[in-house]
C-alpha positions in Angstrom: 122.3 -70.2 46.6 121.1 -72.4 43.8 123.4 -75.2 42.6 124.2 -75.6 38.9 124.0 -79.4 38.8 124.9 -79.4 35.1 128.3 -77.8 35.8 129.1 -78.7 39.4 131.4 -81.7 39.5 132.4 -84.3 42.1 135.6 -86.2 41.8 134.6 -89.9 42.1 136.6 -93.0 42.9 133.5 -95.0 41.8 130.0 -96.0 42.5 128.2 -99.2 43.6 124.6 -99.1 42.5 123.5 -102.1 44.6 125.6 -102.2 47.7 124.6 -104.3 50.7 127.7 -103.5 52.9 127.6 -99.7 53.2 124.6 -99.5 55.5 121.3 -101.4 55.9 119.4 -102.7 53.0 120.1 -102.2 49.3 121.9 -98.9 48.7 123.5 -96.8 46.0 127.1 -96.1 47.3 129.0 -93.1 46.1 132.8 -93.3 46.7 134.5 -89.9 46.3 138.1 -89.4 45.4 140.6 -87.9 47.8 141.3 -88.4 51.5 143.9 -86.8 53.7 143.4 -89.2 56.7 145.6 -91.8 55.0 144.5 -94.5 57.5 146.8 -97.5 57.5 144.9 -100.6 56.4 142.3 -98.5 54.5 140.0 -100.7 52.4 140.1 -98.2 49.5 143.7 -96.9 49.4 143.4 -96.0 45.7 140.8 -93.5 46.7 143.2 -91.4 48.9 145.1 -89.4 46.2 143.2 -86.2 45.4 144.7 -86.3 41.8 142.9 -89.5 40.9 139.3 -90.2 40.2 136.8 -89.2 37.5 135.2 -85.8 37.4 131.4 -86.3 37.2 128.7 -83.7 37.1 126.1 -83.8 39.8 123.4 -83.9 37.1 124.9 -87.1 35.7 125.3 -88.8 39.1 121.7 -87.8 40.1 120.3 -89.2 36.9 122.1 -92.5 37.5 120.8 -92.8 41.1 117.3 -91.9 40.1 117.3 -94.4 37.2 117.9 -97.2 39.7 114.4 -98.2 40.7 115.6 -100.6 43.4 117.2 -98.2 45.9 115.8 -95.5 48.1 118.9 -95.1 50.2 122.3 -93.6 49.3 125.7 -93.8 51.1 128.5 -91.3 50.7 131.9 -92.8 51.3 135.3 -92.6 49.9 137.7 -91.2 50.0 136.4 -88.4 52.3 133.1 -86.8 51.5 133.8 -83.9 53.8 136.8 -82.9 51.7 134.4 -82.2 48.8 131.7 -80.8 51.1 130.1 -78.3 48.8 129.3 -80.8 46.0 128.4 -83.6 48.4 126.1 -81.2 50.3 124.3 -80.2 47.1 124.0 -83.9 46.1 122.7 -85.0 49.5 120.2 -82.2 49.8 118.7 -82.9 46.4 118.4 -86.6 47.3 116.8 -85.8 50.6 114.2 -83.7 48.7 113.5 -86.8 46.6 113.0 -88.9 49.8 116.2 -90.8 49.9 117.8 -91.8 53.2 121.5 -90.7 53.5 124.4 -92.4 55.3 127.9 -90.9 55.2 131.3 -92.3 56.2 133.9 -89.9 57.4 137.3 -90.0 59.1 136.4 -86.9 61.0 134.7 -87.0 64.4 131.1 -85.7 64.6 132.0 -83.3 67.3 134.7 -81.6 65.2 132.4 -81.4 62.2 129.6 -79.9 64.3 131.9 -77.3 65.8 133.1 -76.3 62.3 129.6 -76.0 61.1 128.6 -73.8 64.0 131.6 -71.6 63.5 131.0 -71.2 59.8 127.4 -70.2 60.3 128.4 -67.7 62.9 130.9 -66.1 60.5 128.3 -66.0 57.8 125.9 -64.1 60.1 128.7 -61.6 60.7 129.1 -61.0 57.0 125.7 -59.6 56.5 125.1 -59.2 52.8 128.8 -59.8 51.8 129.6 -63.0 50.0 131.7 -65.6 51.8 135.2 -66.3 50.6 136.3 -69.7 49.3 137.4 -70.9 52.7 134.1 -70.0 54.4 132.1 -71.5 51.5 134.0 -74.7 52.0 133.1 -74.8 55.8 129.5 -73.9 55.0 129.5 -76.9 52.7 130.5 -79.0 55.8 127.5 -77.5 57.6 125.1 -78.2 54.8 126.3 -81.7 54.3 125.7 -82.5 58.0 122.1 -81.1 57.6 121.2 -83.8 55.1 122.8 -86.9 56.8 120.6 -89.4 58.6 123.5 -91.6 59.9 127.1 -90.5 60.1 129.7 -93.3 60.6 132.5 -91.2 62.1 136.2 -91.5 63.0 139.3 -92.8 61.3 139.9 -96.5 60.6 142.2 -97.8 63.3 143.8 -101.1 62.1 144.5 -102.3 65.7 140.8 -102.0 66.5 139.6 -103.7 63.3 137.0 -106.4 63.8 135.1 -108.5 61.3 132.2 -108.8 63.8 131.4 -105.1 63.5 128.5 -104.1 61.3 128.8 -101.3 58.9 132.1 -100.0 60.3 135.7 -101.1 60.2 137.1 -100.5 63.6 135.6 -100.3 67.1 136.4 -96.6 67.6 133.9 -95.7 64.8 130.4 -94.8 65.7 127.1 -95.0 63.9 125.5 -91.6 64.8 121.9 -90.8 64.4 122.4 -87.1 63.3 118.8 -85.8 63.7 118.5 -87.4 67.1 121.9 -86.1 68.2 120.9 -82.6 67.2 117.7 -82.8 69.1 119.4 -84.1 72.3 122.5 -82.0 72.1 124.6 -85.1 72.7 125.7 -88.0 70.5 123.0 -90.6 70.0 124.2 -93.8 68.4 121.9 -95.2 65.6 120.0 -98.4 66.3 118.3 -100.5 63.7 114.5 -100.5 63.8 113.3 -103.3 66.1 110.2 -105.3 65.6 108.5 -108.3 67.2 106.4 -111.0 65.7 103.3 -111.9 67.6 100.9 -114.8 66.9 97.6 -113.5 65.6 94.8 -113.8 68.2 92.8 -116.2 65.9 95.6 -118.8 65.5 
């Protein structure tokens, strides 16, 4: 189904066009509004109420991201992106088509999201030509959002496991999951930064 980007909206807590803390490199960070996890010690507590935020069209948000010539990577955070899965999925899929890398932070565990995605697609197959109801459309949004994510930082923030030494995550229970590699293997594969070695040229 085609997305009407001019009329589909996302409730935003805010954006950070040049983030260096929401994944590697320079990134455009999108913070959605609304999160039911309510983790104690959350670094964005104002993003938790669903009634807050600013309604923004996907078209306007995409235009702002594309206008930023310095970034080729986008991070979805919040709030909870998987509680606005349909709009986030459409945004992420469009960005992937443009060649952007996608990271996403969630308080849900990957295994639970993957199970929900599988169940939703099984239900859709059973419907045949019938249109999915709102509840199934929501779960299909979860499935489609997972499809476009390169790295998923999963799990709730646990204040007792907080460490300032952790990179790109708040507490040690959270994982940086390489989603494409995980799907190929059928088991969670944690993301690792690209490694490189410097060798002295032979003519030095």
